[in-house]
C-alpha positions in Angstrom: 38.2 103.4 126.8 37.4 103.0 123.1 34.9 104.7 120.8 31.4 103.4 120.5 29.9 102.2 117.2 26.7 100.5 118.4 24.4 102.6 116.2 26.0 101.0 113.1 25.2 97.4 114.1 23.3 96.9 110.8 26.4 97.2 108.8 28.9 94.4 108.1 31.6 94.8 110.7 35.2 94.0 109.7 37.6 93.9 112.6 40.7 91.8 111.7 43.6 94.0 110.8 44.5 92.3 107.5 40.9 92.1 106.3 40.4 95.8 107.0 43.6 96.5 105.2 42.5 94.4 102.2 39.2 96.3 102.0 41.0 99.6 102.1 43.4 98.5 99.3 40.6 97.2 97.1 39.2 99.2 94.2 35.9 97.5 94.7 34.8 99.8 97.6 33.8 103.4 97.8 34.5 105.6 100.9 31.0 106.5 102.0 31.5 107.9 105.5 31.8 111.6 104.7 28.7 111.7 102.5 26.2 109.6 104.5 25.5 112.4 107.0 28.1 115.1 106.1 27.4 115.3 102.4 26.1 118.9 102.5 29.6 119.9 103.8 32.0 117.5 102.2 30.6 115.8 99.2 32.9 116.1 96.2 36.1 116.6 98.4 39.2 114.4 98.2 38.2 111.7 100.6 34.8 111.1 99.0 36.0 110.4 95.5 36.3 107.1 93.6 39.8 105.7 93.3 40.5 107.1 89.9 39.3 110.6 90.7 41.0 110.5 94.1 44.4 109.6 92.6 44.2 112.3 90.0 43.3 115.0 92.6 45.8 113.6 95.1 48.7 114.0 92.6 47.7 117.6 92.2 47.7 118.3 95.9 50.5 116.2 97.2 53.1 118.8 96.0 52.1 120.9 99.1 54.0 118.5 101.2 57.5 118.7 100.0 60.3 118.2 102.6 61.0 122.0 102.6 57.3 122.8 103.3 57.0 120.1 106.0 60.0 121.6 107.8 58.4 125.1 107.4 55.1 123.8 109.0 57.0 122.2 111.9 59.9 124.6 112.8 58.7 128.0 111.5 55.0 127.7 112.3 54.1 125.1 115.0 57.2 125.5 117.3 57.2 129.4 117.5 53.4 129.5 118.1 53.6 126.9 120.9 56.6 128.6 122.6 54.8 132.0 122.4 51.7 130.7 124.1 53.5 128.6 126.8 56.0 131.3 127.6 53.0 133.7 128.0 51.4 131.3 130.5 54.7 131.1 132.5 54.9 134.9 132.5 51.4 135.2 134.0 50.6 135.8 137.6 49.9 132.2 138.6 52.7 130.6 140.7 52.0 127.3 139.0 50.6 128.2 135.5 47.9 126.1 133.9 46.8 125.9 130.3 44.2 124.0 128.4 46.5 122.1 126.0 43.8 121.8 123.4 43.5 125.6 123.1 47.3 125.9 122.8 47.6 123.2 120.2 44.6 124.3 118.2 46.1 127.8 117.8 49.4 126.4 116.7 47.8 124.0 114.2 45.5 126.8 112.8 48.6 128.6 111.7 49.8 125.5 109.9 46.4 125.2 108.3 46.5 128.7 107.1 49.8 128.0 105.3 48.6 124.7 103.8 45.3 126.1 102.4 46.4 129.6 101.7 44.5 131.8 104.1 46.3 135.0 104.7 46.6 137.5 107.6 46.0 135.3 110.7 48.3 137.5 112.7 45.3 139.2 114.3 44.2 137.2 117.4 40.6 138.1 116.7 40.9 136.5 113.2 42.6 133.4 114.6 39.7 133.1 117.1 37.1 133.5 114.3 38.8 130.8 112.2 39.1 128.5 115.3 35.3 128.7 115.9 34.6 128.1 112.2 37.0 125.1 112.1 35.3 123.6 115.1 32.0 123.7 113.3 33.7 122.0 110.3 35.1 119.3 112.6 31.7 118.7 114.1 30.0 118.5 110.7 32.6 116.2 109.2 32.3 113.8 112.1 28.5 114.1 112.3 28.3 110.3 111.5 29.3 109.8 115.1 27.2 112.5 116.8 24.9 111.2 119.6 22.0 113.4 118.6 20.9 116.3 116.3 23.1 115.3 113.4 21.2 117.4 110.9 21.5 120.4 113.1 25.3 119.8 113.5 25.7 119.6 109.7 23.5 122.7 109.2 25.7 124.7 111.6 28.8 123.5 109.8 27.4 124.5 106.4 26.6 128.0 107.8 30.2 128.1 109.1 31.5 127.1 105.6 29.6 130.0 104.0 30.9 132.4 106.6 34.5 131.1 106.0 34.0 131.5 102.3 33.0 135.1 102.7 35.5 136.2 105.3 38.6 134.2 104.4 38.4 131.9 101.3 37.0 134.5 99.0 39.7 137.2 99.6 42.5 134.6 99.5 41.1 133.2 96.2 41.0 136.6 94.6 44.5 137.4 95.7 45.9 134.2 94.3 44.0 134.5 91.0 45.5 137.9 90.6 49.0 136.6 91.3 48.6 133.8 88.9 47.4 136.2 86.2 50.3 138.6 86.9 52.8 135.7 86.7 51.3 134.6 83.4 51.8 138.1 82.0 55.4 138.1 83.3 54.8 140.9 85.8 55.9 138.9 88.8 58.3 135.9 89.1 56.6 132.5 89.1 58.5 131.7 92.3 56.6 134.5 94.1 53.3 132.6 93.7 52.6 130.5 96.8 52.4 126.7 96.7 49.3 126.3 98.8 46.0 124.5 98.2 44.0 127.4 96.8 46.7 128.2 94.3 47.1 124.6 93.3 43.3 124.3 92.8 43.2 127.4 90.7 46.1 126.2 88.6 44.6 122.8 87.9 40.9 123.3 88.3 40.3 126.9 87.2 36.9 126.0 85.8 35.5 124.7 89.1 32.7 126.7 90.7 33.7 128.6 93.9 31.5 126.2 96.0 33.5 123.2 94.9 36.8 125.0 95.6 35.5 126.1 99.0 34.5 122.6 100.0 38.0 121.2 99.2 39.5 123.9 101.4 37.1 123.2 104.2 38.0 119.6 104.1 41.7 120.4 104.5 41.0 122.9 107.3 39.1 120.1 109.1 41.8 117.5 108.6 44.8 119.7 109.5 43.4 121.7 112.4 40.4 120.1 114.0 41.3 116.5 113.7 44.9 116.8 114.8 43.8 119.0 117.8 41.7 116.1 119.0 44.5 113.5 118.5 47.2 115.4 120.3 45.8 115.3 123.9 45.4 111.5 123.7 49.1 111.2 122.7 50.2 113.5 125.5 48.2 111.6 128.1 49.6 108.3 127.0 53.2 109.6 127.1 52.7 111.1 130.6 51.3 107.8 131.8 54.3 106.0 130.2 56.7 108.3 132.0 54.9 107.6 135.3 55.3 103.8 134.8 58.8 104.1 133.4 60.6 107.0 135.1 63.8 106.2 133.3 62.2 107.2 130.0 61.6 110.7 131.1 65.0 111.6 129.9 63.7 110.8 126.4 61.3 113.7 126.5 63.7 115.5 124.1 64.4 112.5 121.8 62.5 113.1 118.6 62.9 109.5 117.5 61.4 108.2 120.7 58.6 110.8 120.5 57.8 110.0 116.9 57.3 106.3 117.8 55.3 107.4 120.9 53.0 109.5 118.7 52.4 106.7 116.2 51.6 104.3 119.0 49.2 106.8 120.5 47.5 107.2 117.1 47.2 103.4 116.8 45.3 103.3 120.1 43.3 106.4 119.5 42.2 106.8 115.8 40.3 109.9 115.0 37.1 108.0 114.3 36.1 104.6 115.6 35.6 103.1 112.2 35.8 103.8 108.5 32.8 103.1 106.2 33.0 101.5 102.8 30.3 100.7 100.2 30.8 97.7 98.0 30.5 98.9 94.4 30.4 95.3 93.0 30.7 91.8 94.2 34.1 91.5 95.8 36.3 88.6 96.9 39.3 89.6 99.0 42.6 87.8 98.9 41.6 86.3 102.3 38.7 84.6 100.6 36.0 86.7 102.3 33.3 87.9 99.9 31.0 90.9 99.9 28.0 91.7 97.7 27.5 94.8 95.6 25.7 97.4 97.7 26.9 96.0 101.1 27.8 98.6 103.6 31.0 97.8 105.6 32.0 99.2 109.0 35.8 98.9 109.3 36.4 98.8 113.0 39.7 100.7 113.5 39.7 100.2 117.3 39.6 96.4 116.9 41.9 96.3 113.9 44.5 98.4 115.6 44.4 96.2 118.6 44.6 92.9 116.7 46.8 90.7 118.8 47.8 88.6 115.8 49.6 91.7 114.4 50.5 93.8 117.4 51.1 91.0 120.0 49.4 90.1 123.3 49.8 93.6 124.7 48.1 95.2 121.6 45.7 97.2 123.8 48.5 98.8 125.8 50.7 101.8 125.0 54.3 100.7 124.2 56.5 103.0 122.1 59.0 100.1 121.8 56.5 97.7 120.3 58.1 95.3 117.8 56.2 95.3 114.5 55.8 92.7 111.8 57.5 93.6 108.5 55.6 96.2 106.4 53.4 97.1 109.4 53.2 100.8 110.3 53.6 101.9 113.9 50.3 103.8 113.7 48.4 100.8 112.4 45.5 101.9 110.2 45.0 105.3 111.9 45.5 107.0 108.5 43.7 104.4 106.5 45.5 102.5 103.8 45.5 102.0 100.0 44.6 104.8 97.6 42.7 106.7 100.2 45.5 106.8 102.8 45.3 110.2 104.5 47.3 112.7 102.5 48.2 114.5 105.8 50.1 111.6 107.3 53.5 113.1 106.6 52.4 116.4 108.1 51.2 114.7 111.3 53.9 112.1 112.0 56.6 112.3 109.2 57.7 108.7 108.6 56.1 107.8 111.9 58.6 105.0 112.6 61.1 106.6 114.9 63.7 107.2 112.2 64.3 110.8 113.1 68.0 111.1 113.8 68.5 114.8 113.4 66.5 118.0 113.8 66.5 119.0 110.1 64.3 116.3 108.7 60.5 116.1 109.1 59.3 114.6 112.3 55.7 115.5 112.0 53.7 118.4 113.6 52.3 116.0 116.3 55.9 115.0 117.2 56.9 118.6 117.4 53.8 119.5 119.4 54.7 116.8 122.0 58.4 117.7 122.0 57.7 121.4 122.7 55.0 120.8 125.3 57.2 118.4 127.2 59.9 121.1 127.5 57.6 122.8 129.9 57.2 119.8 132.2 53.4 119.4 132.0 51.4 117.4 134.4 47.8 116.5 134.7 46.2 118.1 137.8 44.3 115.4 139.7 41.9 118.1 141.1 41.1 119.3 137.5 41.4 116.3 135.2 40.7 116.2 131.5 37.0 115.8 130.5 35.6 113.9 127.6 32.8 115.2 125.5 29.4 113.6 125.9 27.8 114.5 122.5 29.8 112.2 120.3 30.7 108.5 120.0 34.3 109.5 119.3 36.6 109.7 122.3 37.2 113.4 122.2 38.2 115.7 125.0 36.2 118.8 125.9 39.0 120.1 128.1 42.6 119.0 128.7 44.1 121.3 131.4 47.7 120.8 132.4 50.0 122.6 134.9 53.4 123.6 133.8 56.2 122.8 136.2 59.3 123.6 134.1 60.9 126.3 132.1 62.8 125.4 128.9 65.8 127.4 130.0 66.2 125.0 133.0 68.5 122.2 132.2 66.7 118.9 132.1 63.3 120.5 132.9 61.4 117.9 130.9 63.2 115.0 132.3 62.3 116.1 135.9 58.6 116.3 135.0 56.6 115.5 138.2 54.1 113.4 136.2 50.8 112.8 137.8 48.0 110.8 136.1 
């Protein structure tokens, strides 16, 4: 199954991989998707800016993703949270424990999000739950372009959630960081004690911004790092479980980070977070391929089609294959993170290099790779009597539920490789 885009038939559809890539790399187009419907929530944030503004802000924010911080997100945030939740499920009264993997992954990713943006004090389960609910509204509002109905109501609910988040979490965090920066400037605390998170970086570099503009940028990052990744992860898990069912010999690779990183990237290629990216031509443009576009033309860049382009990914482009050979300079995840100046800044957080180059445990593999690695340690299987359910209120292929039963304990030798996969 792929995501539906029929309602956008009036736009100029671009489906070939290299033509989509050329558009994404051209400075003649503006990313219009997040402002057509979601403007009240996201206008003015990183992914809505012109190329020059985008690059300037990107240089400010990319320092959050140093190797040390990526490893902190992966090994000291995601992994402990997952283990805590899955161990709790195993310790419960059910002889064969079951969890909704979306809930488990969302909680782990929210803890990463809190570190990235600078929200403090999410040790209280009630506060985690509150942020989770708010983040879900952000996710709905940011993807309202693909909502089946009531788009305005979806965005209005997201804006209300933004205001609530600002009052409950952003405001206090902003005041704490402003006080720390001031104290560091006076020499009262060491500069190294000031955190390297989004709110701090924004205050350092854009101290004259109004709070609303700061808040929107934070909301964008909450959406990208928590909500979007939560919806990607079950697709990847499902593809890997199906792969193990078809290729039982590969079950032994459930603990192989290099294999899992390529598997994650292949899953993202087949299941991009949105069915298409939208671009508005700012001027008359002629691409290197020779295709021309007129100023004001609205383009729909079909990611499903581009990422399944057989001229790039071969005759089995529509199938999941973590061993897929790739042409030179072609990423394993295709255009799932975009390309060019507006390539998603969170790519390294999600998949690291994404090319299966992880050869030891002390280099970034990506939080999605770590999520998959940890979950497979518990030998998950899809219950045929309670299968995953897709949502029916969006054109994106997003799960409403993704329950799995856990058949293994990490202390059992080879538990993941003995996973009784059922799909």
